[in-house]
C-alpha positions as CSV (number, residue, x, y, z in Angstrom):
1,M,17.0,-125.5,65.7
2,L,14.1,-127.9,66.5
3,K,14.5,-131.7,66.6
4,I,11.4,-133.0,64.8
5,L,10.6,-136.8,64.6
6,H,8.1,-138.2,62.1
7,L,6.6,-141.7,62.7
8,A,4.6,-143.2,60.0
9,P,3.1,-146.7,59.3
10,Q,4.5,-146.5,55.8
11,N,5.9,-143.8,53.5
12,Y,2.6,-143.4,51.8
13,A,3.1,-141.7,48.4
14,G,6.4,-140.3,49.7
15,V,4.5,-137.6,51.7
16,P,6.1,-138.3,55.1
17,Y,9.5,-138.3,53.5
18,D,8.7,-134.9,51.9
19,F,8.0,-133.5,55.4
20,Y,11.3,-135.0,56.7
21,K,13.2,-133.4,53.8
22,M,11.4,-130.1,54.3
23,H,12.6,-129.9,58.0
24,L,16.2,-130.5,57.0
25,A,16.1,-128.0,54.1
26,C,14.7,-125.3,56.4
27,G,17.4,-125.8,59.1
28,D,15.9,-128.1,61.6
29,F,17.0,-131.7,62.5
30,S,14.6,-134.5,61.6
31,R,14.3,-138.2,61.2
32,L,11.5,-140.3,59.7
33,I,10.8,-143.7,61.1
34,T,8.5,-145.9,59.1
35,Y,7.1,-149.1,60.6
36,H,6.6,-151.1,57.4
37,K,8.2,-151.0,54.0
38,N,6.2,-149.2,51.2
39,Q,5.5,-151.7,48.5
40,L,6.1,-149.1,45.8
41,N,9.7,-148.5,47.0
42,F,9.5,-144.8,47.8
43,E,12.7,-143.5,49.4
44,E,13.1,-144.1,53.1
45,D,15.0,-142.6,56.0
46,I,14.8,-145.3,58.6
47,C,12.4,-148.3,58.0
48,L,12.0,-150.7,60.9
49,N,10.6,-153.2,58.3
50,L,8.2,-154.7,60.9
51,P,6.1,-157.5,59.5
52,L,2.8,-156.5,58.0
53,P,0.2,-159.2,57.3
54,I,-0.1,-159.4,53.5
55,F,-1.4,-162.9,53.1
56,R,-4.8,-163.4,51.5
57,W,-6.9,-163.6,54.7
58,A,-5.4,-160.4,56.1
59,K,-5.9,-158.5,52.8
60,K,-9.5,-159.7,52.6
61,W,-10.1,-158.5,56.2
62,R,-8.7,-155.0,55.5
63,R,-10.9,-154.7,52.4
64,K,-13.9,-155.7,54.3
65,K,-13.3,-153.0,56.9
66,V,-13.0,-150.4,54.2
67,S,-16.1,-151.7,52.5
68,D,-18.1,-151.4,55.8
69,R,-17.4,-147.7,55.8
70,E,-17.8,-147.1,52.1
71,F,-21.4,-146.0,51.9
72,Q,-21.7,-144.5,55.3
73,F,-22.2,-140.7,55.5
74,L,-19.7,-139.6,58.1
75,V,-20.5,-136.5,60.0
76,E,-17.6,-137.0,62.3
77,A,-14.5,-139.3,62.5
78,P,-15.3,-142.7,63.9
79,V,-13.3,-143.8,67.0
80,F,-11.3,-147.0,66.4
81,T,-12.3,-150.1,68.3
82,P,-11.3,-153.7,67.5
83,K,-14.0,-155.3,65.4
84,N,-13.9,-158.6,67.4
85,R,-11.9,-160.6,69.8
86,I,-9.6,-162.0,67.1
87,E,-8.6,-158.5,66.1
88,E,-8.2,-157.4,69.7
89,Y,-5.9,-160.3,70.4
90,Y,-3.9,-159.7,67.2
91,F,-3.1,-156.1,68.2
92,K,-2.1,-157.2,71.7
93,F,0.2,-159.9,70.4
94,N,1.6,-157.6,67.7
95,D,2.4,-154.9,70.3
96,F,4.2,-157.6,72.4
97,Y,6.1,-159.0,69.4
98,K,7.6,-155.7,68.1
99,K,8.5,-154.3,71.5
100,H,12.2,-155.5,71.2
101,F,12.6,-153.9,67.7
102,I,11.1,-150.6,68.8
103,N,13.2,-150.3,72.0
104,N,16.3,-151.0,69.9
105,A,15.4,-148.3,67.4
106,I,14.7,-145.8,70.2
107,R,18.2,-146.4,71.7
108,K,20.1,-146.7,68.4
109,Y,18.6,-143.5,66.8
110,K,18.3,-141.5,70.1
111,L,14.6,-140.9,69.6
112,D,14.2,-139.7,73.2
113,E,16.1,-136.6,72.3
114,F,13.5,-135.1,69.9
115,D,11.4,-132.1,70.8
116,I,8.3,-132.6,68.6
117,I,6.9,-136.0,67.6
118,H,4.7,-136.1,64.4
119,Y,2.5,-139.2,64.3
120,D,1.4,-139.7,60.7
121,A,-2.1,-141.3,60.6
122,G,-2.3,-140.5,64.3
123,L,-0.8,-143.9,65.1
124,D,1.9,-144.8,67.7
125,F,4.4,-147.6,67.4
126,Y,1.9,-149.5,69.6
127,R,-1.9,-149.8,69.2
128,D,-2.3,-148.9,72.9
129,S,-0.2,-145.8,72.4
130,R,2.3,-146.6,75.2
131,Q,5.3,-144.9,73.7
132,A,3.4,-141.7,73.0
133,I,2.2,-141.7,76.6
134,K,5.8,-142.1,77.8
135,W,7.0,-139.3,75.6
136,K,4.2,-137.0,76.6
137,Q,5.1,-137.6,80.2
138,Q,8.7,-136.6,79.3
139,G,7.4,-133.2,78.0
140,K,7.5,-134.0,74.3
141,K,5.0,-132.2,72.1
142,I,2.7,-134.5,70.1
143,V,1.4,-133.8,66.6
144,C,-1.1,-136.0,64.9
145,C,-1.1,-135.8,61.1
146,Y,-3.9,-137.1,58.9
147,Y,-3.0,-137.3,55.2
148,G,-5.0,-140.1,53.7
149,S,-8.1,-142.2,54.3
150,D,-7.3,-143.5,57.8
151,L,-9.5,-140.9,59.4
152,R,-12.4,-142.0,57.2
153,T,-11.9,-145.8,57.5
154,R,-10.0,-146.7,60.7
155,G,-10.9,-143.6,62.6
156,L,-9.3,-141.8,65.6
157,I,-7.1,-143.6,68.1
158,K,-8.8,-142.2,71.2
159,K,-5.6,-142.1,73.4
160,M,-3.6,-140.5,70.7
161,D,-6.3,-137.8,70.2
162,E,-6.2,-137.1,74.0
163,L,-2.4,-136.8,73.9
164,S,-2.1,-134.6,70.8
165,D,-1.0,-130.9,71.2
166,L,-1.7,-130.2,67.5
167,N,-3.8,-131.9,64.8
168,I,-3.1,-131.2,61.1
169,T,-4.5,-132.6,57.8
170,S,-3.9,-132.1,54.1
171,E,-7.4,-133.5,53.3
172,Y,-10.2,-130.9,53.0
173,D,-13.0,-133.3,53.9
174,H,-11.2,-134.2,57.1
175,L,-12.0,-130.7,58.4
176,K,-15.6,-131.7,58.8
177,L,-14.8,-135.0,60.5
178,K,-12.8,-133.5,63.4
179,G,-13.3,-130.0,64.8
180,N,-9.8,-129.1,65.8
181,L,-8.0,-130.0,62.7
182,N,-5.7,-127.4,61.0
183,Y,-5.3,-127.6,57.2
184,L,-1.7,-127.7,56.0
185,F,-0.6,-128.0,52.4
186,Y,2.0,-130.8,52.2
187,P,5.5,-129.9,51.0
188,Y,6.8,-130.8,47.6
189,D,10.2,-130.4,46.1
190,T,9.8,-130.2,42.3
191,S,13.5,-130.7,41.6
192,E,12.8,-134.5,41.5
193,L,10.7,-134.2,38.4
194,P,11.9,-134.8,34.9
195,G,11.5,-132.0,32.3
196,K,8.3,-131.9,30.3
197,A,9.0,-133.6,27.0
198,N,7.8,-132.3,23.7
199,T,4.7,-134.1,22.6
200,D,3.0,-134.8,19.2
201,D,0.3,-132.2,18.7
202,S,-1.6,-134.6,16.4
203,T,-2.2,-137.1,19.2
204,V,-3.1,-136.0,22.7
205,T,-1.8,-138.3,25.4
206,I,-3.9,-138.7,28.6
207,I,-2.5,-140.5,31.6
208,H,-4.0,-142.0,34.7
209,T,-1.9,-143.7,37.4
210,P,-4.1,-145.1,40.2
211,T,-2.8,-146.9,43.2
212,N,-6.3,-148.2,43.9
213,R,-8.9,-148.3,41.1
214,K,-11.9,-148.1,43.4
215,Y,-10.6,-145.0,45.2
216,K,-9.7,-143.2,42.0
217,G,-12.8,-144.0,39.9
218,T,-10.8,-145.8,37.2
219,E,-13.6,-147.7,35.7
220,L,-15.6,-144.5,35.1
221,I,-12.5,-142.9,33.7
222,I,-11.9,-145.7,31.2
223,K,-15.6,-145.5,30.1
224,V,-15.2,-141.8,29.3
225,I,-11.9,-142.4,27.5
226,D,-13.6,-145.0,25.3
227,R,-16.2,-142.4,24.3
228,I,-13.6,-139.8,23.4
229,K,-11.6,-142.3,21.4
230,L,-14.5,-142.7,19.0
231,E,-14.4,-138.9,18.3
232,K,-10.9,-137.7,18.7
233,K,-7.3,-138.8,18.2
234,I,-6.0,-139.6,21.7
235,K,-3.7,-142.0,23.4
236,F,-4.6,-143.3,26.9
237,V,-1.9,-144.5,29.2
238,L,-3.0,-146.4,32.3
239,L,-0.1,-147.2,34.7
240,E,-0.5,-149.5,37.7
241,N,2.0,-151.2,40.0
242,V,5.1,-149.7,38.3
243,S,8.0,-147.9,39.8
244,R,7.8,-144.2,40.5
245,D,10.6,-143.4,38.1
246,K,8.6,-145.0,35.2
247,V,5.4,-143.1,36.3
248,L,7.2,-139.8,36.3
249,L,8.8,-140.4,32.9
250,A,5.5,-141.4,31.4
251,K,3.8,-138.3,32.8
252,S,6.5,-136.1,31.3
253,K,5.4,-137.4,27.9
254,S,1.8,-136.7,28.5
255,D,-0.6,-133.8,27.7
256,I,-3.4,-134.4,30.3
257,C,-3.5,-136.2,33.6
258,I,-6.5,-137.6,35.4
259,D,-6.1,-137.9,39.1
260,Q,-9.5,-139.2,40.3
261,V,-13.1,-138.8,39.3
262,G,-16.0,-140.6,40.9
263,G,-14.1,-142.9,43.2
264,T,-15.3,-144.1,46.6
265,M,-13.5,-143.6,49.9
266,G,-10.6,-141.7,48.4
267,G,-12.1,-138.4,49.4
268,T,-12.2,-135.5,46.9
269,G,-9.5,-133.2,45.6
270,Y,-6.0,-134.2,44.9
271,G,-3.0,-136.2,46.1
272,K,0.6,-136.3,45.4
273,A,-0.1,-137.8,41.9
274,G,-2.1,-134.8,41.0
275,L,0.4,-132.4,42.5
276,E,3.4,-133.7,40.6
277,S,1.6,-133.5,37.2
278,L,0.6,-129.9,38.0
279,A,4.2,-129.1,38.8
280,M,5.2,-130.5,35.4
281,G,2.8,-128.2,33.6
282,I,0.3,-130.9,32.8
283,P,-3.4,-130.0,33.1
284,T,-4.8,-132.2,35.9
285,V,-8.4,-133.3,36.2
286,T,-9.8,-134.3,39.6
287,N,-13.1,-134.3,41.5
288,M,-14.0,-131.7,44.1
289,T,-17.1,-130.7,45.8
290,N,-18.3,-127.2,44.9
291,E,-17.4,-126.0,48.4
292,Y,-13.9,-127.4,48.2
293,A,-13.3,-126.1,44.7
294,E,-14.3,-122.6,45.8
295,W,-12.3,-122.8,49.1
296,L,-9.0,-123.9,47.5
297,P,-7.1,-120.7,46.8
298,E,-6.5,-120.0,43.2
299,N,-7.7,-123.4,42.3
300,P,-5.5,-124.7,39.4
301,F,-7.3,-128.0,38.8
302,T,-9.8,-128.9,36.1
303,V,-12.7,-130.1,38.1
304,A,-14.9,-133.0,37.0
305,N,-17.3,-134.8,39.4
306,N,-19.1,-137.2,37.2
307,E,-19.1,-138.9,33.8
308,D,-20.6,-136.1,31.8
309,E,-18.4,-133.5,33.4
310,L,-15.3,-135.6,32.7
311,Y,-16.3,-136.1,29.1
312,L,-16.9,-132.3,28.6
313,K,-13.7,-131.2,30.3
314,L,-11.5,-133.7,28.6
315,S,-12.9,-132.9,25.2
316,E,-12.2,-129.2,25.8
317,L,-8.6,-129.9,26.7
318,V,-8.0,-132.3,23.8
319,E,-9.4,-129.8,21.3
320,S,-7.3,-126.8,22.5
321,A,-3.5,-126.8,22.7
322,E,-3.7,-123.2,24.0
323,L,-6.0,-124.2,26.8
324,R,-3.6,-127.0,27.8
325,K,-0.7,-124.6,27.8
326,E,-2.4,-121.9,29.8
327,T,-3.7,-124.4,32.4
328,G,-0.3,-126.1,32.7
329,L,1.5,-122.9,33.4
330,R,-1.0,-121.9,36.0
331,G,-0.4,-125.2,37.7
332,I,3.4,-124.8,37.9
333,D,3.0,-121.4,39.6
334,W,0.4,-122.6,42.0
335,V,2.5,-125.6,43.2
336,K,5.5,-123.3,43.9
337,K,3.3,-120.8,45.8
338,Y,1.4,-123.2,48.1
339,H,3.5,-126.4,48.3
340,S,7.1,-125.2,48.4
341,Y,9.2,-126.1,51.4
342,E,9.4,-122.5,52.5
343,S,5.7,-121.8,52.3
344,V,4.6,-125.0,54.2
345,N,7.3,-124.7,56.8
346,N,6.3,-121.1,57.6
347,K,2.7,-122.2,58.1
348,L,3.7,-125.1,60.2
349,Y,5.8,-122.9,62.5
350,E,2.8,-120.6,62.8
351,L,0.8,-123.6,64.0
352,Y,3.5,-124.6,66.4
353,K,3.6,-121.2,68.0
354,L,-0.2,-120.8,68.1
355,N,-0.5,-124.1,69.9
356,K,2.4,-123.4,72.2
357,L,4.6,-126.2,70.9
358,I,7.6,-123.8,70.7
């Protein structure tokens, strides 16, 4: 039995928590330590609840850093450096401030006893990676995991990259940004989902649940929905900043889900939102490059990369209940095959062995 520790800035979309649950379900011992509380209240294992600047100036600064990267064509992952002296001093002060909380957590939860440490977003407790350095010196194996936009926007933490024994990602576009990344489907337990409700065939319900409108292309999606409303009988549900339970319930009453189309900085493909709708048997529309769409095994998604494609694909799905049913059933089977705990855990163990972690 392995002892596997996951460290994550936040439980983004519940993905770190899914890995933690997968390890337990497959017979290993695991804990998940999150540094900051997720604002959408996803379930936690251990949250240190460290302060995260959420005042207006801090939010504005983070948006600016994302915007600075937005229209750059990245051929490789950038390496993180503080943007100015203020940011440099902030990280130094923040590392000093939270040292007491982190040391208490290490003692209380016996974190020194774990064999493998997964760093989600490739980020240590400290910006200078001091704890990762210490654990590496103790013989721990280090895994850096990139599941979101951090590699595109913040970039690599140089010291963490040097320490890492294995690098994994669940984002296809990351594979071109860093040469030694290994792709791993993230695990998903479909038992949390409500059953698909019977819907009214006379009105097709389309749902879109963005966490960030800019990343998901929401304005373009609304524009296309307005076109279709002039021609067909549909209901559009746009959910933002609501609890996960409400989102899942609303999805269970929907006929079509739009994950993302034409957004910026959110990458291409699908996230957990698209995965859960697929698992509920709901045709799911998202954007993908042609290369990605062909690479993804048995691709179950309805691909639309621009306004015209989204209009065409949505129109086809709205007009054909049979197409919706066929597409939905294919999605259910695909999620079980590629995202089940057993499938993902087997692949992760292969990577552990290949990279001499076990």
